[in-house]
PLY file of the C-alpha trace (Angstrom):
ply
format ascii 1.0
element vertex 237
property float x
property float y
property float z
element edge 236
property int vertex1
property int vertex2
end_header
-56.41 14.27 62.55
-56.81 12.93 66.12
-54.37 10.76 68.04
-56.32 7.51 67.56
-56.31 8.01 63.77
-52.58 8.74 63.85
-51.94 5.54 65.81
-54.08 3.55 63.37
-52.19 4.92 60.39
-48.85 4.23 62.07
-49.88 0.65 62.84
-50.99 0.12 59.24
-47.71 1.56 57.95
-45.69 -0.74 60.21
-47.66 -3.74 58.96
-46.85 -2.77 55.38
-43.16 -2.08 56.06
-42.52 -5.11 58.27
-42.22 -7.63 55.39
-39.99 -5.20 53.48
-37.72 -4.79 56.51
-37.44 -8.56 56.90
-36.72 -8.92 53.19
-33.94 -6.33 53.30
-32.44 -7.89 56.43
-32.25 -11.29 54.67
-30.75 -9.94 51.45
-27.13 -10.23 50.31
-25.81 -7.11 48.54
-23.11 -7.35 45.87
-21.74 -4.92 43.31
-20.93 -5.35 39.65
-20.65 -3.91 36.16
-22.85 -4.64 33.15
-21.15 -3.48 29.95
-22.65 -3.91 26.50
-22.33 -3.08 22.82
-25.55 -2.71 20.79
-25.88 -2.69 17.00
-29.24 -2.06 15.32
-30.73 -1.31 11.95
-33.27 -2.38 9.33
-33.30 -4.43 6.15
-34.00 -1.70 3.61
-30.47 -2.19 2.25
-31.87 -5.41 0.76
-35.08 -3.80 -0.50
-37.00 -0.57 0.20
-40.02 -2.78 0.96
-38.19 -4.18 4.00
-37.78 -0.85 5.81
-40.20 -1.87 8.58
-38.24 -5.03 9.36
-35.67 -4.34 12.09
-32.74 -6.14 13.69
-30.72 -5.78 16.90
-27.53 -7.51 18.06
-26.14 -6.93 21.55
-23.30 -8.46 23.54
-23.28 -7.90 27.30
-20.67 -8.93 29.89
-21.35 -8.89 33.64
-19.10 -8.93 36.70
-19.73 -9.37 40.44
-17.63 -8.75 43.54
-19.03 -11.79 45.42
-15.70 -13.64 45.52
-13.16 -13.37 48.38
-10.65 -12.63 45.63
-12.63 -9.58 44.49
-14.46 -8.78 41.29
-14.89 -11.66 38.88
-16.43 -12.32 35.48
-19.87 -13.86 36.07
-21.82 -13.92 32.82
-21.85 -13.09 29.10
-25.01 -12.78 27.03
-25.25 -12.54 23.24
-28.63 -11.19 22.04
-29.99 -11.27 18.49
-33.50 -10.31 17.45
-35.59 -9.31 14.45
-38.84 -7.38 14.48
-41.55 -5.73 12.46
-42.64 -2.11 12.94
-46.44 -2.31 12.83
-47.04 1.40 13.53
-44.87 4.41 14.34
-44.93 3.50 18.03
-45.46 -0.28 18.14
-43.53 -3.35 17.02
-43.30 -7.12 17.46
-40.01 -9.00 17.89
-38.63 -12.51 18.17
-35.16 -13.08 19.59
-32.60 -15.44 21.00
-30.03 -15.11 23.78
-27.08 -17.41 24.29
-25.90 -17.08 27.88
-22.56 -18.25 29.34
-23.00 -18.38 33.14
-20.21 -18.73 35.71
-21.72 -19.16 39.21
-19.49 -18.66 42.23
-17.87 -21.95 43.31
-20.07 -23.95 40.92
-19.67 -25.49 37.48
-20.19 -23.10 34.58
-23.05 -23.82 32.20
-24.82 -22.33 29.19
-28.41 -21.30 28.52
-30.53 -20.92 25.42
-33.19 -18.21 25.74
-35.64 -17.74 22.87
-38.05 -14.85 23.53
-40.93 -12.87 22.06
-41.48 -9.11 22.54
-44.14 -6.48 22.06
-42.86 -2.88 22.22
-44.89 0.30 22.59
-43.00 3.62 22.40
-45.37 6.58 22.77
-44.24 10.19 23.14
-46.04 12.85 25.17
-44.37 16.13 24.42
-40.70 15.73 25.32
-41.44 12.65 27.44
-40.49 9.39 25.70
-41.89 6.13 27.02
-40.87 2.54 26.37
-43.17 -0.31 27.39
-41.96 -3.84 26.64
-43.79 -7.10 27.29
-41.52 -10.12 26.91
-42.08 -13.85 27.15
-38.87 -15.85 27.34
-37.97 -19.49 27.71
-34.81 -20.23 29.73
-33.30 -23.59 28.79
-30.36 -25.03 30.73
-28.29 -26.72 28.03
-26.80 -29.18 30.53
-29.97 -30.41 32.26
-32.69 -29.40 29.80
-34.56 -27.67 32.62
-36.84 -24.98 31.13
-38.33 -21.95 32.84
-41.11 -19.92 31.24
-40.65 -16.30 32.33
-42.87 -13.31 31.48
-41.19 -9.91 31.93
-42.77 -6.47 32.02
-40.56 -3.43 31.42
-41.36 0.28 31.66
-39.04 3.24 31.02
-39.44 6.98 30.69
-36.85 9.42 29.31
-36.66 13.21 28.99
-34.06 15.41 27.25
-31.91 17.70 29.39
-31.88 21.37 28.32
-28.21 22.18 28.76
-26.76 19.78 26.14
-28.21 18.65 22.82
-28.45 14.87 22.61
-28.36 14.32 26.38
-31.35 12.82 28.20
-32.16 11.26 31.56
-34.04 7.98 31.96
-35.58 5.79 34.67
-37.29 2.44 34.50
-38.43 -0.75 36.17
-38.84 -4.39 35.09
-40.71 -7.18 36.90
-40.07 -10.90 36.32
-42.30 -13.91 36.97
-42.07 -17.66 36.37
-45.07 -19.62 35.14
-43.52 -22.83 36.45
-41.17 -23.87 39.24
-37.69 -24.86 38.04
-34.07 -24.74 39.15
-34.02 -21.13 37.86
-36.55 -19.92 40.42
-39.89 -20.37 42.13
-43.25 -20.06 40.46
-44.60 -16.51 40.60
-42.64 -13.31 41.28
-38.90 -13.88 41.13
-37.05 -10.67 40.27
-37.28 -6.88 39.98
-34.88 -4.49 38.28
-34.77 -0.73 38.72
-32.60 1.50 36.56
-31.76 5.13 35.98
-29.08 7.06 34.18
-28.07 9.30 31.30
-28.10 8.75 27.54
-26.06 10.79 25.09
-26.27 10.70 21.31
-22.94 11.72 19.80
-24.42 11.60 16.30
-27.59 10.36 14.65
-26.05 6.89 14.49
-23.99 6.59 17.70
-24.73 6.97 21.39
-23.78 6.00 24.93
-25.79 5.11 28.04
-24.43 5.21 31.58
-26.39 4.52 34.73
-27.33 2.33 37.66
-29.23 -0.97 37.59
-30.41 -2.59 40.80
-31.31 -6.26 40.45
-33.34 -7.82 43.27
-33.67 -11.62 43.08
-36.16 -13.48 45.28
-34.32 -16.78 45.73
-36.01 -20.10 46.43
-33.80 -20.78 49.48
-31.34 -18.89 51.64
-30.90 -15.15 51.45
-32.28 -13.10 48.59
-29.84 -11.19 46.38
-29.55 -7.51 45.48
-26.87 -6.66 42.91
-25.96 -2.98 42.47
-24.56 -2.54 38.98
-22.86 0.19 37.00
-24.48 -0.15 33.58
-22.77 1.10 30.42
-23.87 0.62 26.81
-22.39 1.82 23.51
-24.95 2.07 20.68
-24.59 2.15 16.89
-27.44 2.28 14.39
-27.21 1.62 10.66
0 1
1 2
2 3
3 4
4 5
5 6
6 7
7 8
8 9
9 10
10 11
11 12
12 13
13 14
14 15
15 16
16 17
17 18
18 19
19 20
20 21
21 22
22 23
23 24
24 25
25 26
26 27
27 28
28 29
29 30
30 31
31 32
32 33
33 34
34 35
35 36
36 37
37 38
38 39
39 40
40 41
41 42
42 43
43 44
44 45
45 46
46 47
47 48
48 49
49 50
50 51
51 52
52 53
53 54
54 55
55 56
56 57
57 58
58 59
59 60
60 61
61 62
62 63
63 64
64 65
65 66
66 67
67 68
68 69
69 70
70 71
71 72
72 73
73 74
74 75
75 76
76 77
77 78
78 79
79 80
80 81
81 82
82 83
83 84
84 85
85 86
86 87
87 88
88 89
89 90
90 91
91 92
92 93
93 94
94 95
95 96
96 97
97 98
98 99
99 100
100 101
101 102
102 103
103 104
104 105
105 106
106 107
107 108
108 109
109 110
110 111
111 112
112 113
113 114
114 115
115 116
116 117
117 118
118 119
119 120
120 121
121 122
122 123
123 124
124 125
125 126
126 127
127 128
128 129
129 130
130 131
131 132
132 133
133 134
134 135
135 136
136 137
137 138
138 139
139 140
140 141
141 142
142 143
143 144
144 145
145 146
146 147
147 148
148 149
149 150
150 151
151 152
152 153
153 154
154 155
155 156
156 157
157 158
158 159
159 160
160 161
161 162
162 163
163 164
164 165
165 166
166 167
167 168
168 169
169 170
170 171
171 172
172 173
173 174
174 175
175 176
176 177
177 178
178 179
179 180
180 181
181 182
182 183
183 184
184 185
185 186
186 187
187 188
188 189
189 190
190 191
191 192
192 193
193 194
194 195
195 196
196 197
197 198
198 199
199 200
200 201
201 202
202 203
203 204
204 205
205 206
206 207
207 208
208 209
209 210
210 211
211 212
212 213
213 214
214 215
215 216
216 217
217 218
218 219
219 220
220 221
221 222
222 223
223 224
224 225
225 226
226 227
227 228
228 229
229 230
230 231
231 232
232 233
233 234
234 235
235 236
C-alpha cells in the first residue's frame, strides 16, 4: 500500500475516532456494585400441563462511589415476570419492576416498569447464545412521566474445560427511547457491556461474577460511565 493510501486511511480513522475521543473526554467515571438474588421455576407443581409456563423473581441492589463520603446505596430493583416456552429455544415474557432510586443530592423517588420480552436461546455446539428483545415502560410514580424504552441484549457463553459447571460469558445491551422524557433523550441513550464467569454448584444453584460497564448518554452535562462489579446468586425450582 502506497503512502497516499496510508494517509487516507489514517485520516478516515481519525475522523471515526474523533467523536469517540470527545465522548470519553466528557464522560464521568464512577464505580459500583450490582448484587442480586434470582429465583426461577415453572408451574408444573400446580399441574403437569403448566410445565411450559415459567416464572422469575429477582432482587438487585446497586451502589455507587459518586459521593464525597464514598460508596453509597443508589438503587434497588425488584423484578417479577412470567413467561411461556413456545419452543425449546424461544419464549415470551411479561414482567414488572419496582425501582427505588436514590439520586445523589436529590430527592429519592420510585418507578414502575412494566415490560415485555422475547427470548431466543440457541446453542451451536458448546456455544450458548441468549438474545433478548425487551420493550419497557418507565413510569415515574411522583410525576407520572413515562419513557418508552426498547432494549436489545445479546450474550454468548462457553464452558471452561478445567472445571465442570464453570463457564465464561460476554454480552452487550443497547437502549433507546421512543420519546423524550426526564429519563433521557429520544433515540440512543445507553449501552451496557458485560463479561464474567458463571458456576453451577448443583443442577438447581449457581453463581455469576463479572464486570458490567454502563455508559449513559445524558441529555445535558457530562455523560456517565459506571464500572460495576456484578454478582448474582441463582436458584431454580
